[in-house]
N, C-alpha and C positions, 0 to 999 in steps of 0.2 A: 504492500498499498504506498502511496508516494502521498507525503503531506510536507508543506513547510512547517519549521516550527517555531513559532515565534517566541525564542527566549534568546536574550543577551548571554550568546556564551563565552563572554569575557568573564561573567559572574556565576556560570552555571556549568558544573562540569559533570560527565556520566559516570560512573564506577564503570570502569574497564572490565570488561567481561570474556572470559574464554568459552565460547559453546562450544558443548560436548553432548551429544545424543545419549540417554541413558535410560533404560530399560526400567519400569516399576516392577518394585519386588512384589511376591507374591505372598499371600499372607503367610505368617508366620504366626506359630503360638508355643513353641517350644526355644529355651535360651538357645542363643549361639555362641560359640568360644571359638575363634579363630586364633588366639592370640599365642605366642611362646613362654614359656615359661617365666621369661623375664618381664614380658608385656604383661603377661598377668597377675604378675605382683607387683608391679606398679600401679596398675591400674586398679585394681582390687584394695590396694592400700591408700590410694588415695580416694575412693568411695565409703570404705569403715573409717578411715581417718577423719571424715567430714559427719560421720553419720547419715549418711545417704538414705532415703528412703524414696523409693520410686522407682520407675525404668530407666535403664540407661541404655539409650544405642549407638553405637559407632560405626561408623562408615567411612570405608577406604577405596578409594579408586572403582566406587562405585558398588561395591561389595561390605556386605553386613560382616563385620570383624568381631564383633560383641553386641548380644543381645541379654539383659539381665534384667530381672528386678528382685528388688532389697528391701526389708523393711516389712512394715504391716500398715496392711489396707484398713483395719480396723483393730483397734488395740486392745476393745472388751473382748471380742472375741477369738483374737489371736489369728485373725484372716492374712496370711502374707498378701502382700502386691504381686500382681500375674504382669506379665510382659505386654499379655493383648490387652490388659485395662485400659480402656479411655480415663481420661486424667481433663478436670477442667483447665484449659489451656491460657486462659483470661487474655492478655493483649495480644498474644501472637495470634489472634483473631483478626487482628486490623491488616496483617499482610494478607487476608483472605477477602476482605472489603476492597482493600486496594486491586485486585486482581479485577472484581466484578466492575467496579469504575472501568479500567482499562480495557475490558471487553466491552463496553460501551462506546469507549473511545474508536477499536477497531469497527466498531458496526454505525461508526460514522452519526451517534447519537450525541455526541456531547465532545469538547477537548478541553484537556484540562487547564486550558488559558480563559475558561470561562470564568464570567463572575457568575458567584453563589447567588447572586439575587435573578438569575435565570430562571432560577427553580424555585424561590422561598422569596418572593417579591416583595415582600414586608420587611426583611430580615436588615436589620442596624450593617451598614456596611458593605451590601449587596451587589452596589455599583463599582466597590472597590476590590474585594476580596476575590481572589480567584481559586476555583477547585484544586491545582496546585499548591496552593498555599493551605489548604487544610488537610491535605495529603502529607505534607511535611511539617504539622504540628505549628504554624507560624500564623494562623490566620488572625489570631490574638481573641478569638472568640473562648468565654469562660463562660461556664454554666452557673449560676448563681445560688442556686439550691436544686436539689434530686427530686423526683417525684417519689412519694413514697408509700405507693401504692400500685399494686400490680396494674399495668395498662396494654392496651394493643399498642402496635408500631405507631399507628397514625396519632394515637392519643400521647404518644413518649413524643413524637415529634413535634406535636402542637404546644405541648405543655413545655418542651425547652425550649423552641420558638418565643416562648413570651418569657422566659427567665435565664435569658443569656445577657453576657455583656461584651463589648468590643470596644478597645483602645487602640484608634489610628495609628497612634505613634509606636504600637506592639506589632504592627503588620510586620511581617517580614521576620521577624523574631522570634526565634525555638520559643515554644511554651505547650508541653505535652498536658493536653486538655483532651478529653474522651469526647466534647461534645463535637469537635471535627468531624470523627467516624460513624457519630449515629446520624447526624447530617447526611453524611455522604450514604448512607446506606438506605435513607429516604431517598435519595436522589435517585438510585438503583430502582427503588420500588415503582417510584413514580415514572419513570422512563418505560420500564417494561411492563407496569401495570401487575406484578408478579410479588408474591412477599419472599424477603430478606432469605428465610428458610429453606423457601423452592428454588431460589437462583442458587443457592450454595449445594442441594442435592441436584440439580441440573446441570449447572457449570463446573462442578468438583467432583460430589461424590460418585454422580455415576461414571463420567469420564475414566477416573482415575481409580474406579473400582474400590474405594474406601470401605474398609471393614467395621471400623468403631469410630466414629465419626458423627455427631449429632447435636442437639440443643437441650441445655439443660430444663429441666422441668420445677414445677415447683413443687412436687414430691421428690424425695432425693431417689434418685435411681441406684438399687441396693447394688447394682452390678459398678460402682464407680465406688473407688476408695473414700474413706471419709479425709476431708482435710484436717489436720491440724496446725497450730502456730505454738512455735516454743518459747514459753515465757523465760524472764531473767533468771528463774531458778531450773532453767532446763526443765518446766515441765511441759508433756506436751497436752493441750489444750483443743478439743476438739471445734470445730467451727460448723456453724449450719451456713447452708447457703438459701440467701432471704431471698422471696420472689420478686418483691419488687427490684432489686438489684439486677434480677434476671433480665426483667423486661426493659428496665431502662437503660442495661447495654446495648442495645440493640448495635449489631453490627462492630461493635468494641470489645464484648467480654463477655457471652454467655455460652460457649462451645465447648464442648471435651472434644478430645482426639485421643487416639492411643498414641505411641512414641515411632511407630512405624509410619502411621497414617501422617502425621509432621513431617518424617521425611519424604514421602513421596509428594505430598502438596509443595515443598519447600524446593524440591529438587525439579518438579516438573515447573516449577516459574523459571527457574535458571537454565535448564537444559536444553529447551527448545521445545518441549512437550506441549505448555501450553501457551507460550510466547516466544514468536520470531526473534531470534537477536536485536535487531532494530527499534522492536516495540519492550523489549526487554529493558534496553537500555533508555528509553523516553521515559516508562512507568518508576525508573530507581535517579532519575536526573536529582543530583544534589546541590545546595548552593553552598557558599563556601561558609555560611554561617549558622548551619542547618544540620545536625548531628544524626536526622533522622529522615527517612524518605519510605513513603508507602508502605509503613508497618516494620519499619525494620531500620539498625543502623549500621550502615556500611563501614569496615575500618580494612586498614590495608592487608589485614590476614585473613577475615571471615567478616561473612554477612552476619550480624548479632539481632536475635529475637528474645523477647523477653515477656513474662507475664506474672504477675503476682495478684493472689484474691481466693478467698472464701478456704485460705490455710493451705491452700497449692502455690508452688512456683513452677514455671516452665522457662527452660532456657536453652537456644539453641545458637550452634555456631554451624555454617554453613559456607562453603567455598563458592565462590560467584560462578562456578560452572556446576553444583549441585554433586560433584562427585565425592566430595570430603565433607564430613560432617559430625556433631556430637549433637545429640536431642537428648536433653534431662529433664523429664516431668516427675517431678517430685509433689509428693502430698503430708511432707511435713516441711512448713515454711518459718526459717528464724532471719528474722530482718536485722541480726545480728552476724549472721554469717551465711548470708545467700549464695545459692548453686553457681550463680553467674560471677562472684566474685570467687570464690573456692575451688570452683573447679571446671569451668566451662573453658577457659583457654588453657588451663593444664592438660585436660583431657584431649582436646586441640591439637596443641602440640607434641603430646604423644602420638597419636594416629599420623601427624604431616611430616616428622621428624625422626621418630624413632622407629617406626615399625619397617 
């Protein structure tokens, strides 16, 4: 598809990517360990020393080298975590919303330089703020207060539009706010006349044959682990997923996935399966002042994705061609020792340098 990008290339750079086609893994429900004895010792020590509880997936050169679950899904019943289980992925979901928006670009239904007022006529700053600025969390929008009861998608959108603020001087400056992706999800629904859940199922779950991906429900799914937060005295405190939070996090943080499904999607976004190279580059354009783009944080070593909530933490490091990856889904969140700080880069270095 030919198009002119109306972007000042002096101020915007594309994340460099080396494209490599890659097949999607079949469903896996048994542990995998292709590490030699020294590698296994190093990886296991990292995971046990940090008291990791959840599922760890390591991929090198497009092949699973390690897949194993650690810890307990339910401390009361002593139920262990399972490698095929789904975990709330929280803000990792934003990368999926970014892809839905990019599909609409490919279908010529919008472009990322459009102003948000084209879709929400009465929104403050609607004639100034672009969809690109919302994708990159630099719109300046903030939600003043959240809806306190469960609501439909449209009710959430209407409420948020009535309770947001924007600061013109902050436009173009990074400020991580959920409201950006909630409104982007609303745009996808408006243009397609299809619910967000249906779009995810049609555009991602079915094409990629995802086995353990879905949306959180008001009633706790007994197949999902319980999330725990670690207190200052090292106690594990069970968390409840609040119904109002589920509906209010439209497009931002209300899905669950298995570690393997997370990898399937993130690899497909980078290896040409979902997005041709030029469209991949277009989606992940980054400004010099913005560390975030379309649901992820690009770094010189890898693309990083992260999410926390309900006692869960999701942390992903993936190469820009999708061939090397670390996926950590945990149901024990410690705010003083988050796995993105204690494990992610260390494990990525292991699979890229020492294997």
